[in-house]
Backbone bond lengths (Angstrom), bond angles and torsions (degrees), N, CA, C in turn:
res aa  C-N    CA-C-N  psi(-1)  N-CA   C-N-CA  omega(-1)  CA-C   N-CA-C  phi
1 M - - - 1.468 - - 1.552 108.06 -
2 S 1.363 115.66 128.53 1.436 119.52 -177.20 1.529 111.37 -68.93
3 E 1.338 115.63 159.97 1.458 122.02 -177.55 1.573 109.83 -61.94
4 V 1.345 115.81 -38.53 1.478 120.38 -176.91 1.549 108.51 -65.70
5 V 1.350 115.70 -46.32 1.475 118.63 179.67 1.523 111.77 -63.76
6 K 1.331 115.36 -41.86 1.484 121.12 178.30 1.523 110.30 -60.16
7 R 1.314 115.94 -45.04 1.454 121.59 -179.67 1.508 111.74 -63.20
8 T 1.349 115.78 -45.14 1.446 122.21 -179.09 1.513 112.59 -62.05
9 L 1.350 116.51 -47.41 1.442 122.10 -178.85 1.535 111.69 -63.18
10 S 1.362 116.60 -46.18 1.426 118.94 -179.32 1.517 113.02 -67.81
11 G 1.386 115.16 -30.42 1.452 120.64 176.69 1.529 110.82 -68.12
12 I 1.338 116.55 -43.85 1.454 119.44 178.52 1.529 111.29 -64.41
13 L 1.317 117.83 -41.35 1.470 122.80 176.53 1.512 111.24 -60.27
14 Y 1.331 117.41 -44.18 1.464 122.79 179.61 1.541 110.39 -61.15
15 I 1.306 115.57 -48.58 1.491 120.76 -178.88 1.491 110.32 -63.14
16 A 1.359 117.98 -45.27 1.456 120.91 -177.77 1.544 110.69 -63.02
17 L 1.306 116.03 -41.14 1.457 122.70 179.62 1.536 110.13 -64.33
18 L 1.322 115.69 -44.97 1.453 120.60 -175.71 1.550 109.37 -69.19
19 V 1.347 117.06 -48.03 1.470 121.53 -179.71 1.525 110.34 -61.45
20 G 1.330 115.34 -47.60 1.489 119.75 -179.55 1.494 113.28 -59.93
21 A 1.356 117.17 -42.98 1.469 121.56 -179.10 1.522 111.08 -66.11
22 I 1.354 116.73 -41.93 1.457 118.75 -178.21 1.508 111.69 -68.93
23 L 1.349 117.71 -41.50 1.474 121.42 -176.51 1.552 113.28 -76.59
24 F 1.344 115.39 -30.57 1.476 117.22 -173.78 1.526 112.85 -65.81
25 S 1.293 115.54 -51.48 1.500 118.91 -179.56 1.521 111.14 -170.02
26 K 1.282 116.76 166.03 1.471 123.72 175.11 1.511 110.05 -61.26
27 D 1.349 116.91 -37.48 1.488 121.10 -177.46 1.515 112.26 -69.74
28 T 1.351 116.48 -39.10 1.473 117.59 178.49 1.535 111.11 -70.21
29 F 1.329 116.89 -35.11 1.436 122.80 176.41 1.510 111.01 -61.14
30 L 1.362 115.28 -51.46 1.454 118.96 178.95 1.530 112.99 -64.53
31 S 1.315 117.32 -36.13 1.470 120.52 -179.98 1.510 109.77 -64.94
32 L 1.353 117.65 -44.72 1.452 120.98 -179.56 1.529 110.71 -62.01
33 F 1.305 116.19 -45.17 1.460 117.59 -177.09 1.497 112.60 -77.06
34 A 1.350 118.51 -18.54 1.466 119.51 171.15 1.553 107.76 -69.53
35 F 1.337 116.99 -39.10 1.442 119.31 174.93 1.517 112.72 -64.96
36 F 1.349 116.39 -43.61 1.492 120.35 178.02 1.544 109.13 -61.00
37 F 1.323 115.69 -39.20 1.510 121.47 179.87 1.530 109.14 -59.98
38 I 1.330 117.09 -48.41 1.464 121.12 -177.65 1.557 110.55 -60.27
39 V 1.339 115.01 -43.74 1.440 119.53 178.84 1.523 111.68 -66.72
40 A 1.316 116.54 -42.22 1.488 121.13 -177.70 1.493 110.78 -64.36
41 V 1.340 118.82 -42.11 1.458 122.08 176.34 1.526 110.81 -58.45
42 Y 1.342 115.16 -44.75 1.491 120.71 179.43 1.553 109.30 -60.63
43 E 1.327 115.29 -47.36 1.491 118.86 -179.02 1.515 112.26 -62.52
44 F 1.332 116.86 -41.63 1.457 119.00 -178.22 1.513 111.66 -70.38
45 C 1.351 116.96 -37.98 1.455 119.81 178.08 1.570 110.03 -62.07
46 Q 1.317 113.98 -38.97 1.477 118.59 -179.99 1.544 109.95 -71.36
47 L 1.327 114.86 -38.24 1.472 120.85 -179.56 1.518 111.90 -66.75
48 Y 1.345 117.38 -38.70 1.461 122.42 -173.10 1.528 113.36 -108.13
49 H 1.343 113.58 11.63 1.494 120.32 174.65 1.517 112.24 57.94
50 I 1.341 114.56 51.67 1.458 122.00 176.85 1.551 107.82 -106.54
51 N 1.315 114.76 139.72 1.477 118.10 177.03 1.550 109.20 -58.28
52 K 1.314 117.15 119.96 1.436 121.36 -170.15 1.548 112.85 -64.13
53 I 1.340 117.03 -38.29 1.478 119.06 178.27 1.501 111.98 -63.27
54 L 1.340 114.15 -47.58 1.484 119.95 179.21 1.530 110.21 -65.37
55 G 1.322 115.75 -38.78 1.491 119.63 178.38 1.520 112.31 -61.20
56 Y 1.363 115.13 -41.91 1.461 118.87 178.23 1.544 110.51 -67.91
57 I 1.312 116.79 -43.54 1.459 120.25 179.55 1.508 111.81 -56.85
58 W 1.345 116.08 -47.57 1.465 122.98 -179.91 1.536 109.43 -63.55
59 S 1.301 116.56 -47.66 1.504 120.90 -175.75 1.523 110.60 -64.15
60 I 1.338 116.49 -43.28 1.489 119.33 -179.55 1.511 113.22 -67.46
61 I 1.335 116.16 -40.13 1.509 121.58 178.96 1.536 108.24 -63.49
62 L 1.363 116.02 -45.79 1.456 117.66 -178.21 1.517 111.34 -67.93
63 A 1.319 118.12 -43.89 1.466 121.28 -179.69 1.560 109.91 -61.03
64 S 1.336 114.32 -44.11 1.473 117.63 -179.71 1.506 114.77 -62.21
65 S 1.311 115.10 -32.84 1.435 120.25 -179.83 1.497 113.61 -66.15
66 F 1.318 116.68 -21.83 1.466 120.91 -179.71 1.519 112.51 -88.66
67 I 1.306 116.96 -6.02 1.483 120.24 177.58 1.548 110.17 -57.42
68 F 1.305 114.02 -34.78 1.457 119.11 -174.89 1.493 113.94 -69.60
69 V 1.360 117.62 -17.53 1.488 119.82 177.02 1.504 111.62 -108.65
70 D 1.346 117.52 10.90 1.437 121.69 -177.25 1.524 111.95 -59.46
71 N 1.356 116.09 124.68 1.466 124.32 176.48 1.523 115.11 57.63
72 L 1.332 116.61 25.95 1.458 121.78 173.98 1.512 109.25 -108.20
73 P 1.358 118.83 160.36 1.454 119.91 179.78 1.502 111.93 -57.53
74 I 1.327 118.56 -28.84 1.472 121.09 -176.82 1.519 110.61 -70.38
75 N 1.345 118.14 -7.21 1.447 118.81 -174.48 1.544 111.11 -68.91
76 S 1.319 118.88 0.61 1.485 120.88 172.37 1.521 110.26 -63.56
77 I 1.347 116.63 -8.98 1.506 120.33 174.26 1.502 110.11 -59.77
78 Y 1.340 118.63 -21.72 1.459 122.16 179.36 1.541 109.32 -60.19
79 L 1.286 117.45 -24.51 1.467 120.26 -175.41 1.508 112.92 -71.08
80 I 1.338 116.70 -3.47 1.477 118.04 174.72 1.529 111.38 -61.55
81 V 1.342 117.82 -17.22 1.467 118.52 179.32 1.500 111.69 -76.17
82 L 1.317 119.63 -14.90 1.452 121.51 -176.61 1.533 113.62 -58.39
83 P 1.342 119.08 -46.56 1.458 118.61 178.51 1.518 113.06 -60.97
84 F 1.337 117.29 -32.82 1.462 119.37 176.31 1.537 109.90 -66.65
85 S 1.328 118.38 -43.27 1.437 122.99 177.12 1.522 111.35 -56.33
86 I 1.309 116.15 -44.98 1.434 122.14 178.59 1.529 111.60 -61.49
87 F 1.345 115.56 -41.86 1.480 121.31 176.78 1.509 109.92 -59.44
88 L 1.335 118.59 -43.19 1.476 122.59 179.75 1.532 111.58 -63.82
89 I 1.331 116.37 -36.56 1.453 119.94 176.88 1.529 110.95 -65.36
90 I 1.310 116.79 -46.15 1.497 121.19 177.39 1.535 109.36 -60.00
91 D 1.339 116.07 -46.04 1.464 119.74 -179.82 1.519 112.26 -61.35
92 L 1.362 115.81 -37.56 1.459 119.88 177.71 1.485 111.74 -65.57
93 L 1.325 117.83 -42.58 1.460 123.06 -178.12 1.543 111.30 -67.11
94 Q 1.311 115.15 -35.80 1.485 118.27 178.92 1.550 110.70 -71.71
95 N 1.337 115.28 -34.69 1.455 120.32 174.92 1.519 113.51 51.54
96 K 1.315 115.79 36.60 1.481 118.41 -179.74 1.504 110.91 -89.11
97 A 1.339 115.77 159.46 1.460 118.60 178.84 1.508 110.14 -64.47
98 S 1.319 115.85 128.41 1.442 120.45 -176.95 1.536 111.03 -86.87
99 S 1.346 116.01 134.85 1.475 119.17 173.56 1.523 106.39 -77.81
100 K 1.318 113.86 166.74 1.481 119.29 -177.62 1.515 109.17 -61.98
101 P 1.354 117.33 120.88 1.475 119.66 -178.75 1.536 113.92 -67.47
102 T 1.322 114.40 147.36 1.481 118.30 175.08 1.535 108.19 -77.64
103 N 1.299 115.00 168.38 1.487 120.02 178.39 1.531 108.84 -60.42
104 F 1.328 117.26 -39.29 1.474 121.11 179.62 1.551 108.65 -59.57
105 Q 1.304 117.06 -47.03 1.452 120.14 -179.11 1.497 111.88 -65.27
106 K 1.349 119.80 -34.75 1.425 122.23 177.93 1.523 111.68 -64.01
107 Y 1.330 117.11 -44.41 1.450 121.75 -179.16 1.555 109.95 -71.99
108 L 1.352 116.83 -28.33 1.465 120.61 175.37 1.493 110.12 -65.30
109 H 1.338 116.16 -43.39 1.458 121.35 178.56 1.518 111.32 -65.22
110 L 1.342 115.65 -44.94 1.502 118.55 176.74 1.507 111.93 -57.56
111 T 1.347 116.67 -41.27 1.459 122.18 179.73 1.528 111.43 -66.36
112 G 1.343 116.95 -51.08 1.449 119.92 -174.16 1.496 116.66 -80.56
113 Y 1.341 117.49 -23.93 1.472 119.52 -179.87 1.509 113.42 -96.71
114 V 1.333 118.40 -25.56 1.478 121.27 -173.78 1.534 111.44 -118.96
115 V 1.331 117.16 -60.63 1.462 119.48 -167.21 1.531 112.55 -66.17
116 L 1.336 116.88 -56.16 1.491 119.14 -177.02 1.514 109.47 -68.07
117 P 1.311 123.89 -41.50 1.493 117.98 176.21 1.520 114.48 -59.80
118 F 1.364 117.99 -34.69 1.465 118.52 176.29 1.520 109.95 -66.04
119 L 1.300 118.16 -39.86 1.468 121.11 179.50 1.531 109.71 -65.34
120 I 1.320 117.19 -37.13 1.489 119.85 178.01 1.527 109.97 -66.34
121 I 1.335 117.92 -39.89 1.462 120.96 179.17 1.526 110.58 -56.38
122 T 1.343 116.87 -36.90 1.464 119.20 179.64 1.530 112.05 -67.34
123 Q 1.335 117.96 -13.07 1.459 121.67 178.88 1.531 110.75 -95.20
124 L 1.339 118.17 -15.80 1.469 120.46 -173.26 1.515 115.86 -66.77
125 P 1.375 120.40 -28.83 1.464 117.62 -178.19 1.552 114.03 -81.07
126 Y 1.308 118.06 12.24 1.453 120.51 -173.96 1.532 111.84 -106.02
127 S 1.318 115.00 131.11 1.437 122.53 174.68 1.549 106.58 -128.70
128 N 1.339 115.31 119.16 1.483 120.96 -175.66 1.550 110.90 53.15
129 Q 1.343 113.82 42.32 1.469 124.08 175.53 1.511 114.61 64.63
130 S 1.318 118.35 14.92 1.471 121.00 174.40 1.538 109.79 -113.35
131 Y 1.295 115.35 143.28 1.468 121.01 -175.85 1.564 109.31 -68.01
132 T 1.291 117.76 117.18 1.478 122.98 -179.15 1.532 108.33 -122.58
133 P 1.330 116.61 87.41 1.463 120.38 -173.44 1.544 114.26 -57.27
134 L 1.379 115.43 -34.78 1.453 118.47 -177.89 1.533 111.74 -64.18
135 L 1.323 116.72 -22.35 1.468 120.98 -179.57 1.552 108.11 -66.02
136 L 1.340 117.18 -52.40 1.465 119.44 179.04 1.513 111.92 -69.99
137 L 1.323 117.75 -36.62 1.454 120.22 -179.52 1.546 109.41 -63.83
138 S 1.312 117.23 -38.93 1.462 120.24 176.98 1.531 112.94 -61.68
139 I 1.307 115.19 -37.91 1.451 120.07 177.18 1.531 110.30 -63.40
140 F 1.299 117.09 -44.33 1.453 121.41 178.71 1.557 110.59 -65.34
141 I 1.331 117.06 -37.38 1.461 119.15 177.77 1.498 110.13 -63.62
142 M 1.303 118.70 -39.42 1.458 121.49 177.51 1.515 112.38 -68.37
143 I 1.336 117.34 -36.20 1.459 121.37 175.99 1.541 110.65 -63.77
144 W 1.342 115.83 -44.54 1.491 119.38 179.56 1.530 109.70 -66.84
145 C 1.316 116.10 -36.30 1.482 120.74 178.12 1.519 109.59 -63.21
146 N 1.331 116.98 -46.88 1.457 123.02 -178.70 1.526 110.07 -61.26
147 D 1.362 115.72 -47.13 1.487 120.52 -176.91 1.530 110.27 -64.75
148 T 1.372 115.07 -45.44 1.462 121.29 -176.78 1.491 113.13 -62.76
149 F 1.347 116.88 -50.07 1.462 120.55 -177.58 1.521 113.61 -76.93
150 A 1.328 115.63 -25.35 1.477 117.85 172.23 1.525 110.14 -64.30
151 Y 1.320 115.46 -41.73 1.466 122.70 178.34 1.556 108.60 -64.86
152 I 1.329 118.51 -52.71 1.451 121.96 -176.27 1.508 111.42 -63.35
153 C 1.306 119.37 -44.98 1.463 121.57 -179.33 1.559 109.92 -69.42
154 G 1.301 115.20 -35.05 1.458 118.41 177.27 1.490 111.38 -65.14
155 K 1.327 117.89 -42.44 1.438 122.00 177.69 1.525 113.34 -64.53
156 L 1.358 115.41 -42.55 1.458 119.32 -176.60 1.520 114.48 -81.27
157 L 1.320 116.27 -36.88 1.465 121.34 -168.02 1.529 111.63 -119.88
158 G 1.325 118.34 -16.11 1.437 120.15 -170.84 1.534 117.55 -60.94
159 K 1.325 116.50 120.10 1.451 121.57 177.34 1.541 111.90 -128.43
160 H 1.314 116.74 -26.64 1.452 121.08 -175.09 1.509 109.34 -112.17
161 K 1.317 115.78 123.33 1.486 121.32 -177.88 1.516 110.89 -70.37
162 L 1.360 113.75 140.12 1.452 120.20 179.48 1.504 112.86 -78.03
163 Y 1.334 116.55 -50.78 1.474 122.24 176.46 1.534 108.08 -155.63
164 E 1.311 114.35 77.52 1.459 121.55 -167.65 1.514 113.99 -58.47
165 K 1.333 116.87 -35.21 1.487 120.16 -177.35 1.473 113.58 -63.00
166 I 1.337 117.97 -29.26 1.460 124.25 -179.29 1.526 113.09 -99.40
167 S 1.326 116.01 -46.67 1.500 120.87 -178.09 1.519 109.09 -137.59
168 P 1.314 117.52 91.90 1.501 122.46 -173.49 1.543 112.92 -60.88
169 K 1.342 119.43 -22.15 1.476 119.49 -173.80 1.531 111.06 -90.00
170 K 1.308 119.12 -16.70 1.490 119.04 -178.78 1.475 111.43 -76.88
171 T 1.322 117.32 136.57 1.459 122.37 179.75 1.553 111.58 -123.81
172 I 1.309 115.33 159.05 1.469 121.21 176.80 1.533 110.78 -63.25
173 E 1.336 114.59 -40.07 1.479 119.99 179.55 1.554 109.05 -62.10
174 G 1.341 115.96 -42.51 1.462 119.41 179.69 1.516 110.54 -65.06
175 F 1.310 118.74 -41.79 1.476 121.78 177.77 1.500 110.65 -59.93
176 I 1.361 117.26 -47.87 1.470 120.17 -179.90 1.518 112.55 -61.92
177 G 1.362 114.97 -40.62 1.473 117.88 179.50 1.527 111.83 -64.17
178 G 1.381 116.05 -40.08 1.460 120.23 176.46 1.501 111.11 -62.99
179 L 1.326 117.04 -41.51 1.465 122.78 -179.71 1.530 111.18 -62.64
180 I 1.310 117.63 -46.67 1.512 121.95 -179.33 1.516 109.87 -61.62
181 F 1.343 116.41 -51.41 1.489 118.91 -175.06 1.550 111.34 -70.25
182 T 1.322 117.91 -26.13 1.454 120.36 174.81 1.539 110.76 -68.59
183 Q 1.334 116.34 -38.17 1.460 120.21 176.96 1.536 110.63 -67.17
184 I 1.347 115.66 -35.70 1.509 117.82 175.12 1.493 109.10 -64.33
185 A 1.357 117.54 -43.56 1.481 121.19 177.61 1.503 111.46 -59.06
186 A 1.340 116.84 -41.17 1.452 122.45 179.61 1.538 110.94 -61.68
187 F 1.312 116.41 -41.95 1.462 119.92 175.50 1.507 113.45 -62.10
188 I 1.348 116.27 -44.55 1.478 121.37 -179.65 1.514 109.37 -63.11
189 I 1.362 117.03 -42.31 1.473 120.34 -179.96 1.572 109.49 -62.33
190 F 1.323 116.01 -42.60 1.436 120.52 178.48 1.544 110.91 -61.54
191 K 1.331 114.92 -42.14 1.478 121.03 -173.85 1.513 113.18 -73.53
192 Y 1.358 117.17 -37.14 1.451 119.31 -168.83 1.529 115.23 -117.53
193 T 1.334 118.21 14.09 1.455 120.43 170.04 1.506 110.05 -119.24
194 D 1.340 115.75 162.12 1.477 118.50 -178.25 1.533 110.71 -100.69
195 I 1.315 118.19 21.75 1.461 120.27 175.00 1.483 110.11 -68.10
196 Q 1.321 115.44 130.31 1.455 120.82 -177.03 1.550 110.97 -78.27
197 A 1.293 114.81 79.03 1.494 121.39 179.27 1.482 108.74 -149.00
198 S 1.331 115.92 149.05 1.452 121.82 -174.98 1.559 111.96 -82.08
199 L 1.288 116.95 167.66 1.449 122.42 175.95 1.558 110.46 -61.25
200 P 1.353 117.32 -48.51 1.497 118.36 177.14 1.507 113.08 -54.00
201 F 1.332 117.63 -36.70 1.458 122.26 177.95 1.504 110.64 -60.00
202 W 1.310 117.37 -49.67 1.478 121.84 -179.78 1.515 111.82 -66.25
203 M 1.320 116.07 -38.68 1.479 119.46 178.07 1.551 110.74 -63.17
204 L 1.333 115.06 -39.39 1.461 120.44 178.88 1.548 110.23 -66.63
205 I 1.359 115.46 -42.70 1.441 120.07 178.56 1.537 110.24 -61.91
206 G 1.353 116.56 -43.29 1.440 121.65 178.88 1.494 112.05 -63.25
207 L 1.331 117.03 -40.49 1.465 122.03 177.73 1.511 111.70 -63.86
208 G 1.353 114.70 -43.18 1.489 120.13 179.43 1.514 110.25 -62.92
209 I 1.330 116.62 -41.21 1.484 120.48 179.32 1.496 110.95 -62.34
210 S 1.359 117.09 -47.52 1.469 119.33 -176.46 1.511 112.43 -68.04
211 V 1.331 116.74 -46.57 1.472 119.40 -176.34 1.526 112.23 -79.30
212 I 1.336 116.91 -57.86 1.479 120.20 -176.81 1.535 110.81 -69.49
213 G 1.339 115.69 -37.71 1.463 117.98 176.95 1.494 114.33 -61.12
214 T 1.331 115.41 -40.48 1.474 119.89 175.82 1.534 111.95 -64.54
215 I 1.301 117.66 -38.59 1.455 122.09 175.60 1.512 109.50 -63.10
216 G 1.341 117.81 -40.58 1.438 122.45 177.76 1.533 111.50 -61.66
217 D 1.296 116.20 -39.11 1.444 120.89 177.35 1.537 110.83 -64.91
218 L 1.359 115.90 -38.25 1.467 119.64 178.54 1.527 110.71 -68.97
219 V 1.339 116.02 -39.98 1.472 120.57 179.63 1.539 110.27 -60.25
220 E 1.366 114.77 -45.04 1.447 116.73 180.00 1.548 110.35 -67.46
221 S 1.331 118.25 -34.40 1.462 122.57 175.43 1.533 109.52 -60.83
222 K 1.287 116.89 -38.28 1.479 120.24 179.33 1.492 110.26 -68.31
223 Y 1.341 118.79 -41.25 1.444 121.18 175.04 1.533 110.35 -56.91
224 K 1.315 116.87 -47.22 1.456 122.12 -176.82 1.555 110.12 -68.84
225 R 1.302 117.59 -37.23 1.457 120.70 179.04 1.515 109.44 -65.23
226 Q 1.324 117.75 -42.60 1.425 120.50 177.90 1.525 112.79 -64.79
227 A 1.321 116.58 -34.08 1.475 122.35 176.91 1.514 112.53 -79.65
228 G 1.330 117.78 -14.44 1.448 121.55 177.84 1.544 113.60 75.70
229 I 1.376 116.12 30.25 1.448 120.21 -178.84 1.546 109.53 -126.57
230 K 1.339 115.04 159.68 1.456 120.43 -178.90 1.509 111.99 -87.41
231 D 1.358 118.37 -42.86 1.461 121.72 -177.31 1.534 109.04 -126.26
232 S 1.331 115.14 154.98 1.450 120.06 -179.77 1.555 112.38 -73.78
233 G 1.333 115.69 -20.90 1.444 120.49 -177.92 1.513 110.17 -167.64
234 S 1.302 116.78 -170.69 1.482 120.52 -179.08 1.539 113.66 -134.56
235 I 1.329 114.91 19.84 1.469 119.26 -175.25 1.537 110.18 -66.03
236 M 1.345 118.53 -27.45 1.466 122.06 -179.65 1.505 108.07 -115.54
237 P 1.341 119.58 103.56 1.430 123.01 179.93 1.556 112.45 -52.59
238 G 1.279 117.03 126.89 1.445 121.95 179.17 1.498 115.34 84.79
239 H 1.365 117.46 -11.03 1.432 121.39 -177.78 1.515 112.24 -118.84
240 G 1.339 118.67 -25.97 1.441 120.46 -178.77 1.509 111.43 107.61
241 G 1.332 114.46 -137.95 1.468 120.76 -176.24 1.515 113.04 -107.79
242 I 1.317 115.76 -176.54 1.470 120.95 179.03 1.508 111.72 -64.78
243 L 1.333 116.88 -39.74 1.458 119.78 176.37 1.527 113.30 -59.70
244 D 1.363 113.44 -35.90 1.482 117.94 177.77 1.522 111.51 -64.72
245 R 1.321 115.49 -36.59 1.501 119.70 -177.26 1.518 112.34 -81.28
246 L 1.335 117.13 -30.45 1.485 119.51 -172.77 1.506 112.34 -108.30
247 D 1.342 120.23 7.16 1.445 120.96 -174.63 1.528 113.10 -56.98
248 S 1.364 115.73 -38.02 1.473 119.34 -177.46 1.573 110.83 -64.62
249 I 1.349 117.27 -49.62 1.427 120.31 -175.47 1.508 111.26 -75.51
250 L 1.352 117.76 -30.48 1.448 119.23 176.81 1.535 111.86 -60.98
251 F 1.325 115.70 -43.00 1.474 117.36 -178.58 1.525 111.49 -80.14
252 A 1.348 116.58 -30.66 1.482 118.64 -177.96 1.522 112.11 -82.14
253 A 1.339 118.10 -19.15 1.490 121.20 -173.98 1.511 113.91 -53.64
254 P 1.328 121.92 -47.30 1.476 119.65 178.71 1.532 113.43 -59.74
255 F 1.337 116.44 -37.97 1.435 119.54 178.71 1.496 112.75 -71.65
256 L 1.337 118.11 -38.86 1.480 122.86 175.31 1.517 109.39 -61.59
257 F 1.344 114.57 -43.32 1.512 120.01 -179.59 1.529 109.32 -61.69
258 L 1.327 117.08 -38.84 1.475 121.85 178.79 1.514 109.35 -62.88
259 I 1.352 116.92 -43.29 1.467 119.05 176.39 1.515 111.71 -60.35
260 Y 1.347 116.93 -42.24 1.436 121.43 174.28 1.519 111.67 -51.66
261 K 1.333 115.49 -48.85 1.472 121.93 -176.11 1.510 111.38 -62.82
262 I 1.351 116.93 -35.17 1.424 121.42 -176.62 1.528 112.98 -82.27
263 V 1.354 115.81 -40.52 1.427 121.67 -169.55 1.543 112.75 -94.94
264 I 1.389 118.54 -45.75 1.436 121.49 -174.81 1.523 109.12 -88.77
C-alpha cells in the first residue's frame, strides 16, 4: 500500500471517528477524548523523556481534580494555562538552545501543553451549559480548512519561509492562504448553522485557529526537533501520533476558551 493511500485511509478513518463521536452524544465525545488523552500523555512522556508511570499518575490526578469544576462558572480556572502558552510562544521566538530541563520543568510542560488543554477541549462544545456538538465540530472544520489550504497554497505559491529553523516546509504564503480560507469557512458556519453566535465571534475563532494554531504546530515541531524525531507517535499511519493531529487545537484551546468567556 502506497504512503498516499495509507495516509488518505487513516485520515478518513480519523475524521469519521471524530465526527461520529462528537455528534452521537456527550458520552462518546468524552470517551474518545479520554482515549486521545491517554495516548497523548504517553507520546509526550516519550518525547520529553518523562517516566511514563509517574507521568500518568500526575496527569490523572490533575485531570480528576478538575471534575469538580466541570461546566460550572468557576471553570474559568482553566485559563491558568494561558501564561504557560505565552511562555512557549516567547521561547519559540527566541529559538535558543535549550539546556537539559529539570523534572519540574518536564512536568510543567506536560501540564501546560497536554493535560490542561485537553481539559479545556472538553469545555468547548458547551454553550450556556448545554452540549452543542456543532460548536466543537465547527472548530475542527476550521482547523482542517486552515491546515488543508495552508498546505495547498504553500505548495502552489510558497516562496517565503515562515520559520525555517523550526519548520522548513511552512511558508508565509501558505499561512495567509490558510487564514483567508478559514475566515471564509467561519462565515459559512455563521450563515448556515443555527449556533447562537455572532459573525465577529466566528471570525475571532477563525483568527485564533489560524494564528495560534499555527504557533502550536511550530511549538510541537520544536519539541520533536529537540527530541530528534519526525512524528510524536505512530498510531495513525501516514499522519503520526495524536499530538501531531491535535497540536493546533491543543495550543489554541486556552485562547478559544477565553473568546468563549468574553463573547458567549
